C-alpha positions in Angstrom: 0.0 0.0 0.0 1.2 3.6 -0.7 2.9 5.1 2.3 0.7 8.2 2.8 1.5 9.4 6.4 3.4 12.6 6.8 3.4 13.5 3.1 0.4 15.7 3.6 1.9 17.2 6.7 5.1 18.1 4.8 2.9 19.7 2.1 1.0 21.8 4.5 4.1 22.8 6.4 5.5 24.2 3.2 2.3 26.0 2.5 2.3 27.4 6.1 5.8 28.7 5.7 4.9 30.3 2.4 1.9 32.0 3.9 3.9 33.3 6.8 6.5 35.0 4.6 4.3 36.0 1.7 0.8 36.9 2.8 0.0 40.5 3.6 -3.3 42.1 4.7 -6.1 41.6 7.2 -7.0 38.1 6.0 -3.6 36.6 6.8 -4.7 35.3 10.3 -7.8 33.6 8.9 -5.8 32.0 6.1 -3.1 30.7 8.5 -5.8 29.3 10.8 -7.5 27.5 7.9 -4.1 25.9 6.9 -3.5 24.8 10.5 -7.0 23.2 10.7 -6.4 21.4 7.4 -3.0 20.2 8.6 -4.7 18.8 11.8 -7.4 17.0 9.7 -5.1 15.5 7.1 -4.1 12.4 9.2 -7.8 11.4 9.6 -8.4 12.0 5.9 -5.4 9.8 5.1 -6.7 6.9 7.3 -10.1 7.1 5.7 -9.3 7.6 2.0 -5.9 6.1 1.5 -7.2 2.5 1.0 -9.7 3.7 -1.5 -7.1 5.7 -3.4 -4.8 2.6 -3.4 -7.5 0.4 -4.8 -8.3 2.8 -7.6 -4.6 3.2 -8.4 -4.1 -0.5 -8.7 -6.8 -0.8 -11.4 -5.8 -1.0 -15.1 -6.8 2.6 -15.8 -5.5 4.0 -12.5 -2.0 5.0 -13.6 -3.0 6.5 -17.0 -5.9 8.5 -15.5 -3.8 9.9 -12.6 -0.8 10.7 -14.9 -3.1 12.4 -17.4 -4.9 14.4 -14.8 -1.7 15.5 -13.1 0.0 16.8 -16.3 -3.3 18.3 -17.5 -3.4 20.4 -14.2 0.3 21.3 -14.6 -0.3 22.5 -18.2 -3.0 24.9 -16.9 -0.7 26.3 -14.3 0.7 29.3 -16.4 -2.8 30.8 -16.3 -2.6 31.5 -12.6 1.1 32.4 -12.2 3.1 35.5 -13.2 6.3 35.7 -15.3 8.7 35.2 -12.3 6.9 32.1 -11.2 6.9 30.8 -14.8 10.7 31.1 -14.8 10.7 29.1 -11.6 8.4 26.5 -13.1 10.9 26.0 -16.0 13.8 25.5 -13.4 11.6 23.0 -11.5 11.0 21.1 -14.8 14.7 21.0 -15.6 15.7 19.6 -12.1 12.7 17.3 -12.0 13.8 15.8 -15.3 17.4 15.5 -14.0 16.2 13.8 -10.8 14.1 11.4 -12.9 17.1 10.3 -14.8 19.5 10.0 -11.8 16.8 8.0 -10.0 17.2 5.3 -12.6 20.9 5.1 -11.8 20.9 5.5 -8.0 17.4 4.4 -7.0 16.7 1.5 -9.4 20.2 0.1 -10.1 21.9 1.2 -6.9 24.9 2.9 -8.6 26.2 6.0 -6.8 26.9 8.6 -9.5 28.5 11.8 -8.3 29.3 13.1 -11.8 25.8 13.1 -13.3 26.0 16.8 -14.1 28.6 15.9 -16.8 25.8 14.5 -19.0 23.8 17.7 -18.5 26.9 19.6 -19.7 27.3 17.3 -22.7 23.7 18.0 -23.8 24.0 21.8 -23.4 27.3 22.0 -25.3 25.9 19.7 -28.0 23.1 22.3 -28.5 25.6 25.2 -28.4 28.0 23.6 -30.9 25.6 22.1 -33.4 23.4 25.2 -33.5 26.2 27.2 -35.0 26.7 29.5 -32.0 30.1 28.0 -31.1 33.5 28.7 -32.5 33.4 25.9 -35.1 30.4 27.3 -37.1 30.0 24.0 -39.0 26.3 23.4 -38.5 23.2 25.5 -38.0 20.6 22.9 -36.7 17.5 23.6 -34.8 16.8 22.2 -31.3 14.6 19.4 -32.7 17.4 18.3 -35.0 19.9 18.4 -32.2 17.8 16.2 -29.9 18.8 12.9 -31.6 22.4 14.0 -31.8 22.4 14.7 -28.1 20.8 11.3 -27.4 23.6 9.7 -29.5 26.3 11.6 -27.6 24.7 10.5 -24.3 24.7 6.9 -25.3 28.3 7.0 -26.5 29.7 8.8 -23.5 27.6 6.7 -21.1 29.0 3.6 -22.8 32.6 4.9 -22.8 32.3 5.7 -19.1 30.4 2.7 -18.0 32.1 -0.1 -19.9 35.5 0.1 -18.1 34.2 1.5 -14.8 30.9 -0.3 -14.0 32.8 -3.3 -12.8 33.7 -1.2 -9.8 31.3 -0.9 -6.8 30.3 1.4 -4.0 32.8 4.2 -3.1 35.2 3.3 -6.0 32.4 3.8 -8.6 31.4 7.1 -6.9 35.0 8.4 -7.1 35.3 7.5 -10.8 32.1 9.2 -11.7 33.1 12.2 -9.6 36.3 12.4 -11.7 34.4 12.1 -14.9 32.2 15.0 -14.0 35.3 17.2 -13.3 37.0 16.0 -16.5 34.1 17.2 -18.6 34.0 20.6 -16.9 37.8 21.1 -17.2 37.7 20.0 -20.9 34.9 22.5 -21.5 37.0 25.3 -19.8 40.2 24.5 -21.8 39.0 23.4 -25.2 38.7 27.0 -26.5 38.5 26.1 -30.2 35.4 24.0 -29.7 33.7 25.3 -26.5 35.0 28.9 -26.4 36.7 28.1 -23.0 35.7 29.7 -19.8 33.8 32.5 -21.7 31.2 29.9 -22.8 29.0 29.9 -25.8 26.5 32.8 -26.3 23.8 33.7 -28.7 22.5 30.2 -28.9 19.3 30.3 -31.0 16.0 29.7 -29.1 13.7 26.9 -30.0 11.0 27.3 -32.6 8.2 25.2 -34.2 7.0 25.4 -37.8 3.7 27.0 -38.6 3.7 26.7 -42.4 1.8 23.5 -42.8 -1.9 23.1 -42.1 -1.1 20.3 -39.6 1.0 22.6 -37.4 -1.3 25.5 -37.8 -4.2 23.4 -36.6 -2.3 22.2 -33.5 -1.2 25.7 -32.6 -4.6 27.2 -33.2 -6.4 24.5 -31.1 -3.9 25.0 -28.2 -4.4 28.8 -28.3 -8.2 28.5 -28.3 -8.1 26.0 -25.5 -5.8 28.3 -23.4 -8.0 31.3 -24.1 -11.1 29.4 -23.0 -9.5 28.8 -19.7 -8.3 32.4 -19.4 -11.9 33.6 -20.0 -13.2 31.2 -17.3 -10.5 32.3 -14.9 -11.3 36.0 -15.5 -15.0 35.3 -15.0 -14.4 33.5 -11.7 -11.8 36.0 -10.4 -13.1 39.6 -10.6 -10.3 42.0 -11.3 -7.9 39.4 -12.7 -7.9 40.8 -16.2 -5.6 38.2 -17.7 -5.1 38.9 -21.4 -5.9 36.2 -24.0 -3.3 34.8 -26.5 -3.4 35.9 -30.1 -3.5 33.2 -32.8 0.0 33.3 -34.5 0.2 33.8 -38.2 4.0 33.7 -38.8 5.6 30.7 -40.7 7.8 29.9 -37.7 6.9 30.4 -34.0 10.0 31.4 -32.0 10.0 30.5 -28.3 12.3 33.4 -27.6 12.4 34.5 -24.0 8.9 33.3 -23.2 9.1 30.6 -20.5 5.7 29.1 -21.2 6.7 27.1 -24.3 9.7 25.6 -22.6 7.6 24.8 -19.6 5.1 22.9 -21.7 7.9 21.2 -23.6 9.5 20.0 -20.3 6.1 18.7 -19.2 5.8 16.7 -22.4 9.3 15.3 -22.0 8.8 14.4 -18.4 5.5 12.6 -19.1 7.2 10.6 -21.9 10.1 9.7 -19.6 7.8 8.7 -16.7 6.0 6.3 -19.0 9.2 4.8 -20.4 10.9 4.4 -17.1 7.8 2.9 -15.4 7.5 0.4 -18.2 11.2 -0.6 -17.9 11.0 -0.8 -14.1 8.0 -3.2 -14.4 9.7 -5.4 -17.0 12.6 -7.8 -16.8 15.0 -4.9 -16.9 13.6 -3.5 -13.7 13.8 -6.9 -12.0 17.4 -7.1 -13.0 18.1 -3.6 -11.6 16.4 -4.6 -8.3 18.6 -7.7 -8.1 21.8 -5.7 -8.8 20.8 -3.1 -6.2 20.1 -5.7 -3.5 23.1 -8.0 -4.0 25.2 -7.8 -7.2 27.2 -11.0 -6.4 24.0 -13.0 -5.9 22.6 -11.5 -9.1 25.7 -12.6 -11.1 25.5 -16.1 -9.5 21.9 -16.4 -10.6 22.8 -15.6 -14.2 21.9 -11.9 -14.4 24.2 -10.0 -16.9 25.0 -7.2 -14.4 27.3 -5.2 -16.7 24.7 -5.1 -19.4 21.9 -3.9 -17.2 24.1 -1.4 -15.4 25.0 0.0 -18.8 21.2 0.3 -19.5 20.7 2.3 -16.4 23.7 4.6 -17.1 22.6 5.2 -20.7 19.0 6.0 -19.8 20.1 8.4 -17.1 22.6 10.0 -19.4 20.0 10.4 -22.2 17.6 12.1 -19.8 20.3 14.5 -18.6 21.3 15.4 -22.2 17.7 16.2 -23.2 17.5 18.5 -20.2 20.8 20.1 -21.2 19.6 20.8 -24.7 16.5 22.5 -23.4 18.5 24.5 -20.9 20.9 25.8 -23.6 17.9 26.8 -25.8 16.2 28.5 -22.9 19.0 30.7 -21.5 20.7 31.0 -24.9 24.2 30.9 -23.3 26.2 28.3 -21.4 29.5 28.3 -19.5 31.5 25.6 -17.7 30.8 27.0 -14.2 27.1 26.0 -14.5 28.1 22.3 -14.4 30.1 22.1 -11.2 30.2 19.4 -8.4 27.6 21.3 -6.3 25.0 20.9 -9.0 25.6 17.2 -9.0 25.2 17.1 -5.2 21.9 19.1 -5.5 20.5 16.6 -8.1 21.5 13.7 -5.9 19.9 15.4 -2.9 16.7 15.8 -4.9 16.6 12.0 -5.5 17.3 11.1 -1.9 15.0 13.8 -0.5 12.1 12.7 -2.8 12.6 8.9 -2.2 15.0 6.5 -3.8 13.5 4.1 -6.3 10.2 6.0 -6.8 9.3 8.0 -9.9 6.9 10.3 -8.0 9.6 10.8 -5.3 12.1 12.0 -7.9 9.7 14.5 -9.3 8.8 15.7 -5.8 12.5 15.9 -4.8 13.4 17.9 -7.9 10.6 20.3 -7.1 11.6 20.7 -3.5 15.3 21.5 -4.0 14.4 24.1 -6.6 11.3 25.6 -4.9 12.5 25.8 -1.3 15.6 28.0 -1.8 13.4 30.4 -3.9 10.8 30.4 -1.2 13.3 31.4 1.4 14.1 34.5 -0.7 10.9 35.9 0.8 12.5 35.9 4.3 13.3 39.3 5.9 16.5 40.9 4.6 18.4 40.1 7.8 17.8 36.4 7.2 18.7 36.3 3.5 22.3 35.4 4.2 21.1 32.4 6.2 18.7 30.9 3.6 21.1 28.3 2.4 21.8 27.3 6.0 18.1 27.0 6.6 17.8 24.9 3.5 20.6 22.6 4.6 19.1 22.3 8.1 15.8 21.2 6.5 17.6 18.5 4.5 19.4 17.3 7.7 16.2 17.1 9.7 14.5 15.3 6.8 17.2 12.7 6.7 17.1 12.2 10.5 13.3 11.9 10.9 12.4 10.5 7.5 15.5 8.9 5.9 13.4 7.0 3.3 12.4 10.4 1.7 9.1 12.1 1.1 7.6 9.4 -1.2 9.9 6.3 -1.2 9.3 3.1 -3.1 7.5 0.4 -1.1 10.7 -1.8 -1.2 12.9 1.1 0.1 10.5 1.9 2.9 10.2 -1.8 3.9 14.0 -2.1 4.0 14.4 0.9 6.3 11.5 -0.1 8.6 12.8 -3.7 8.7 16.3 -2.6 9.5 15.0 -0.4 12.3 13.0 -3.3 13.7 16.0 -5.5 13.7 18.1 -2.9 15.4 15.7 -1.7 18.0 13.1 -4.4 18.4 13.2 -7.8 20.1 15.0 -10.8 18.6 13.5 -11.7 15.2 11.4 -8.5 15.0 12.5 -7.6 11.5 12.2 -11.2 10.1 9.2 -13.0 8.4 6.7 -14.6 10.7 7.9 -18.1 10.2 11.6 -17.3 10.9 10.6 -15.0 13.8 8.6 -17.8 15.4 11.4 -20.3 14.9 13.9 -17.8 16.4 11.6 -17.2 19.4 11.4 -21.0 20.1 
């Protein structure tokens, strides 16, 4: 059964902090009181409705319906937020996609990767070089044409890194991947004729979609009319909102430019595709092999599991996801430089996976959202506390690991492992064992 307790409390705690630092006006006290009442009632609601939600989710249509409803609601989010929050939504999408890919490597296959940001850099520099913005000037491809090139680069680099090093385990593998991440950054700083060195690559063209054929015009027109219908509904329900409608574009090519909404919707589509692909893989023979490798690699090899092959699978899928995110990042900010892809960024992505919950797709998305949203939320603190916001963020992560080490939304297996280990450590003899073994041990 899905582990619901405390997830609602974390959500309402975040909302409470947001209200404390953001709400102004006479209704602040009433709003805070309503949040506290809702936080008090959430445990009872979990006990009453969690079994029903579990039963619905286990049905054949449960996952597609919940996935579609979630992404449909996320697609409507730009109607209610301003430009600054739209930029934050793009950042959340980038880190959620990165956490989703790293969760395959760390959460599913159990491989500690401290150089994951290197694949993000490879995707970004692939976009910068093949778009014609770099010093080479040998190609002028669009973002859509660069996507398959970036995927090929990810597969090649993932194979070149993984083939000789994935025979290592534990700390040794972590050190090798850490070195790989630093090598990519240093090469980008010193390979001036290709990457423009420490100055980076600027004037990267933004993404665009064709609007010349009737097929694309129909898709764009339908999307614009759909968004305008929701904007009209929002303006009718919210007096004084006055949100402007979107014009139907008539140009032959629609440039994304500096508008964050197209990139946000593109990231939503990529994340939804990757969620489906990763879930299907995890529920297949590949996922069972990853689980065996994570639990005991020696036993998996003894049972005939080709561990190197499936570890390369995990590395390649994680690298591909990071490269796609890197391409979108370069097209969005239209400039890249080596300092963006440092060790701290790798640690933040790994923190997102651990914070959200190892081995769970939803946990990776939640963790990527949390590590991006929480520091921005702390910007609303009083000026005298601004210098301490990263200290507060670190303290929240430490407390989270102390009181909920399995993460916000862990996989069932991960939660059972931690709970079983705690029972074996703190409980009576045989407390963490199956009933038959525990009974035999008691006798």
